[in-house]
C-alpha positions in Angstrom: -17.6 2.0 39.7 -16.3 5.5 40.5 -15.3 7.2 37.3 -16.5 4.4 34.9 -19.4 5.8 33.0 -22.2 4.9 30.6 -22.4 6.3 27.1 -25.2 8.7 28.1 -23.1 10.1 31.0 -20.0 10.6 28.9 -21.4 12.3 25.8 -24.0 14.7 24.7 -26.5 13.5 22.1 -24.5 14.8 19.2 -21.5 12.6 20.2 -23.6 9.5 20.6 -24.7 9.4 17.0 -22.5 6.8 15.2 -20.0 6.8 18.1 -18.2 3.6 18.6 -18.3 4.1 22.3 -18.1 0.4 23.3 -15.1 0.1 20.9 -13.2 2.8 22.8 -14.0 1.2 26.2 -12.9 -2.2 24.8 -9.7 -0.7 23.3 -8.7 0.9 26.6 -9.4 -2.3 28.5 -7.4 -4.4 26.0 -4.3 -2.3 26.7 -4.8 -2.2 30.5 -6.2 1.3 30.9 -9.4 1.9 32.9 -12.1 3.5 30.7 -12.5 6.6 32.8 -14.8 9.4 31.6 -12.0 11.6 30.3 -10.1 8.7 28.6 -13.3 7.5 26.9 -14.2 11.0 25.8 -10.8 11.8 24.5 -10.5 8.4 22.9 -13.7 9.1 21.1 -12.4 12.4 19.8 -9.1 10.8 18.8 -10.3 7.6 17.1 -13.8 8.3 15.8 -12.5 10.2 12.8 -10.2 7.3 11.6 -6.5 7.4 11.2 -5.0 10.8 11.6 -2.2 12.9 13.1 -3.0 15.3 15.9 -1.2 17.6 18.4 -2.2 18.1 22.0 -3.3 21.6 21.2 -5.5 20.3 18.3 -7.0 17.6 20.5 -7.7 20.2 23.2 -9.5 22.5 20.6 -11.6 19.6 19.4 -12.5 18.5 22.9 -13.6 22.1 23.8 -15.8 22.1 20.6 -17.4 18.9 21.7 -18.0 20.4 25.2 -15.7 18.0 26.9 -14.4 19.8 30.0 -10.7 18.9 30.0 -7.5 20.8 30.7 -4.5 20.9 28.4 -2.5 19.1 31.2 -5.0 16.3 31.1 -4.7 16.1 27.3 -0.9 15.7 27.6 -1.2 13.1 30.3 -3.8 11.1 28.4 -1.8 11.3 25.2 1.3 10.0 27.1 -0.8 7.1 28.6 -2.3 6.2 25.3 1.2 6.3 23.7 2.8 4.1 26.4 -0.1 1.6 26.1 0.5 1.4 22.3 -2.7 3.1 21.1 -0.8 6.0 19.6 2.6 6.7 18.0 4.4 9.8 19.0 6.0 11.8 16.1 8.5 14.5 17.3 8.9 17.0 14.5 11.9 19.4 14.7 12.0 19.1 18.5 9.3 21.7 18.9 6.2 20.1 17.5 4.9 16.7 18.5 2.0 14.9 16.8 0.3 11.7 17.8 -0.6 9.2 15.1 -3.7 7.0 15.6 -2.7 4.6 12.9 -1.0 1.5 14.3 0.1 -0.1 11.0 3.7 0.1 9.8 4.2 3.4 7.9 6.3 6.5 7.6 5.5 10.2 7.2 5.7 13.3 5.0 5.8 16.6 6.9 4.7 19.7 5.1 7.0 22.6 6.0 5.2 25.7 7.1 1.9 23.8 7.7 0.6 21.8 10.5 0.3 18.8 8.3 1.6 15.2 8.4 0.8 12.7 5.6 1.2 9.0 5.8 3.7 7.1 3.5 3.0 3.4 3.2 5.9 1.4 4.5 6.3 -0.5 1.2 7.2 2.9 -0.5 10.3 3.4 1.6 13.3 1.1 1.2 15.7 1.1 4.1 18.7 -0.7 2.7 20.5 -1.3 5.9 20.3 -0.5 9.6 23.1 0.0 12.1 23.8 -2.8 14.6 22.2 -1.7 17.9 24.3 -1.4 21.0 24.6 -4.6 23.2 21.4 -5.2 25.1 19.2 -3.3 22.7 17.1 -4.2 19.7 15.5 -2.1 17.0 11.8 -1.8 17.7 10.8 0.2 14.6 12.1 2.7 12.1 10.4 6.0 11.5 11.3 7.9 8.3 10.2 11.5 8.0 10.3 13.1 4.6 10.0 16.9 4.6 8.0 18.6 1.8 7.8 22.2 0.8 5.5 23.8 -1.9 7.2 24.5 -5.2 7.3 28.3 -5.7 6.4 29.7 -9.1 
């Protein structure tokens, strides 16, 4: 069994209350990832609060608050693995800020300038009239629309 763990081994008592622990383990197994202690712990932090947008640094801060001993490098590796497995969507904002989206449904995003905030836009509210023809040998997998917002001054 190695690094596969029970709920009691993975979490302190505060994390067990209402924790969909078995759901995280099943979710990882469904996408072909072993439910290791760190993956399950980070999966709990990521998915237990519902759909949201989170950066690696934000996840690291939350993990530290939950007393999960994990390095920032492990956070980045886990986010990459979860993204490659289809559990997260990566949102690169301005090339210097990356968020990870736990919502798997088709949707787009508002980005609030000057704040660390991303807000979902339902797919039905964006009308993409036409798309370019992809190069030979490629197909369009999905379209991500990012609408930038700024507060009205005055």
